[in-house]
C-alpha positions as CSV (number, residue, x, y, z in Angstrom):
1,M,-57.1,222.3,28.2
2,G,-59.8,221.9,25.6
3,L,-61.0,218.7,24.3
4,E,-62.7,220.2,21.8
5,D,-59.5,221.7,20.2
6,R,-57.9,218.4,20.2
7,I,-60.4,216.7,18.6
8,K,-60.3,219.1,16.1
9,A,-56.8,219.1,15.1
10,T,-57.2,215.0,15.7
11,A,-59.1,214.9,13.3
12,K,-57.4,217.5,10.9
13,N,-54.3,214.7,11.6
14,I,-56.4,212.1,9.9
15,E,-57.8,214.0,6.9
16,G,-54.3,215.3,5.9
17,K,-53.0,211.4,6.2
18,I,-56.3,210.4,4.4
19,Q,-55.4,213.3,1.7
20,E,-52.1,212.1,1.4
21,V,-52.6,208.6,0.2
22,V,-54.8,209.7,-1.6
23,G,-52.3,211.0,-4.0
24,D,-49.8,209.0,-3.1
25,I,-52.0,205.9,-4.7
26,T,-53.2,208.5,-7.7
27,G,-49.9,210.2,-8.0
28,N,-50.8,213.3,-7.2
29,T,-48.0,215.5,-5.9
30,Q,-50.6,218.7,-4.9
31,D,-52.6,215.8,-2.7
32,Q,-49.6,214.6,-1.0
33,V,-48.5,217.8,0.0
34,E,-51.9,219.5,1.1
35,G,-52.3,216.0,3.2
36,K,-48.9,216.5,5.2
37,A,-49.5,220.1,5.6
38,K,-52.7,219.0,7.1
39,Q,-50.9,216.8,9.7
40,A,-48.6,219.4,10.6
41,E,-51.3,221.9,11.4
42,A,-52.8,219.3,13.2
43,E,-49.2,218.6,14.9
44,A,-48.8,222.4,15.9
45,R,-52.2,222.9,17.1
46,H,-51.4,219.6,20.1
47,V,-48.4,221.3,20.9
48,V,-49.8,224.6,21.7
49,E,-52.7,222.7,23.5
50,N,-49.5,221.1,25.6
51,V,-48.1,224.2,26.2
52,K,-52.2,226.2,27.3
53,D,-52.1,222.6,29.2
54,K,-48.8,223.3,30.8
55,V,-49.4,227.3,31.9
56,E,-52.1,226.1,33.0
57,D,-50.5,223.7,35.8
58,V,-47.6,226.5,36.4
59,K,-50.9,229.2,37.4
60,N,-52.4,226.3,39.9
61,Q,-49.0,225.4,41.2
62,V,-48.1,229.2,41.9
63,K,-52.1,229.6,43.4
64,K,-51.0,226.3,45.6
65,W,-48.2,228.5,46.8
66,L,-49.6,231.9,47.5
67,E,-52.0,229.9,49.5
């Protein structure tokens, strides 16, 4: 699937990790929670991209089988 979508998800994950660490250092629980939420969102995006890839693989296999 889209490399751009994977890059965005990875960037979101990094952003979340940084925010979580800043929250850990400063003791700001809101930053910690928001950072973890961004990481969870990034993981969900990666899962969606993996599912899209698998669907595309199956589609291609079916096309080959029907030829």
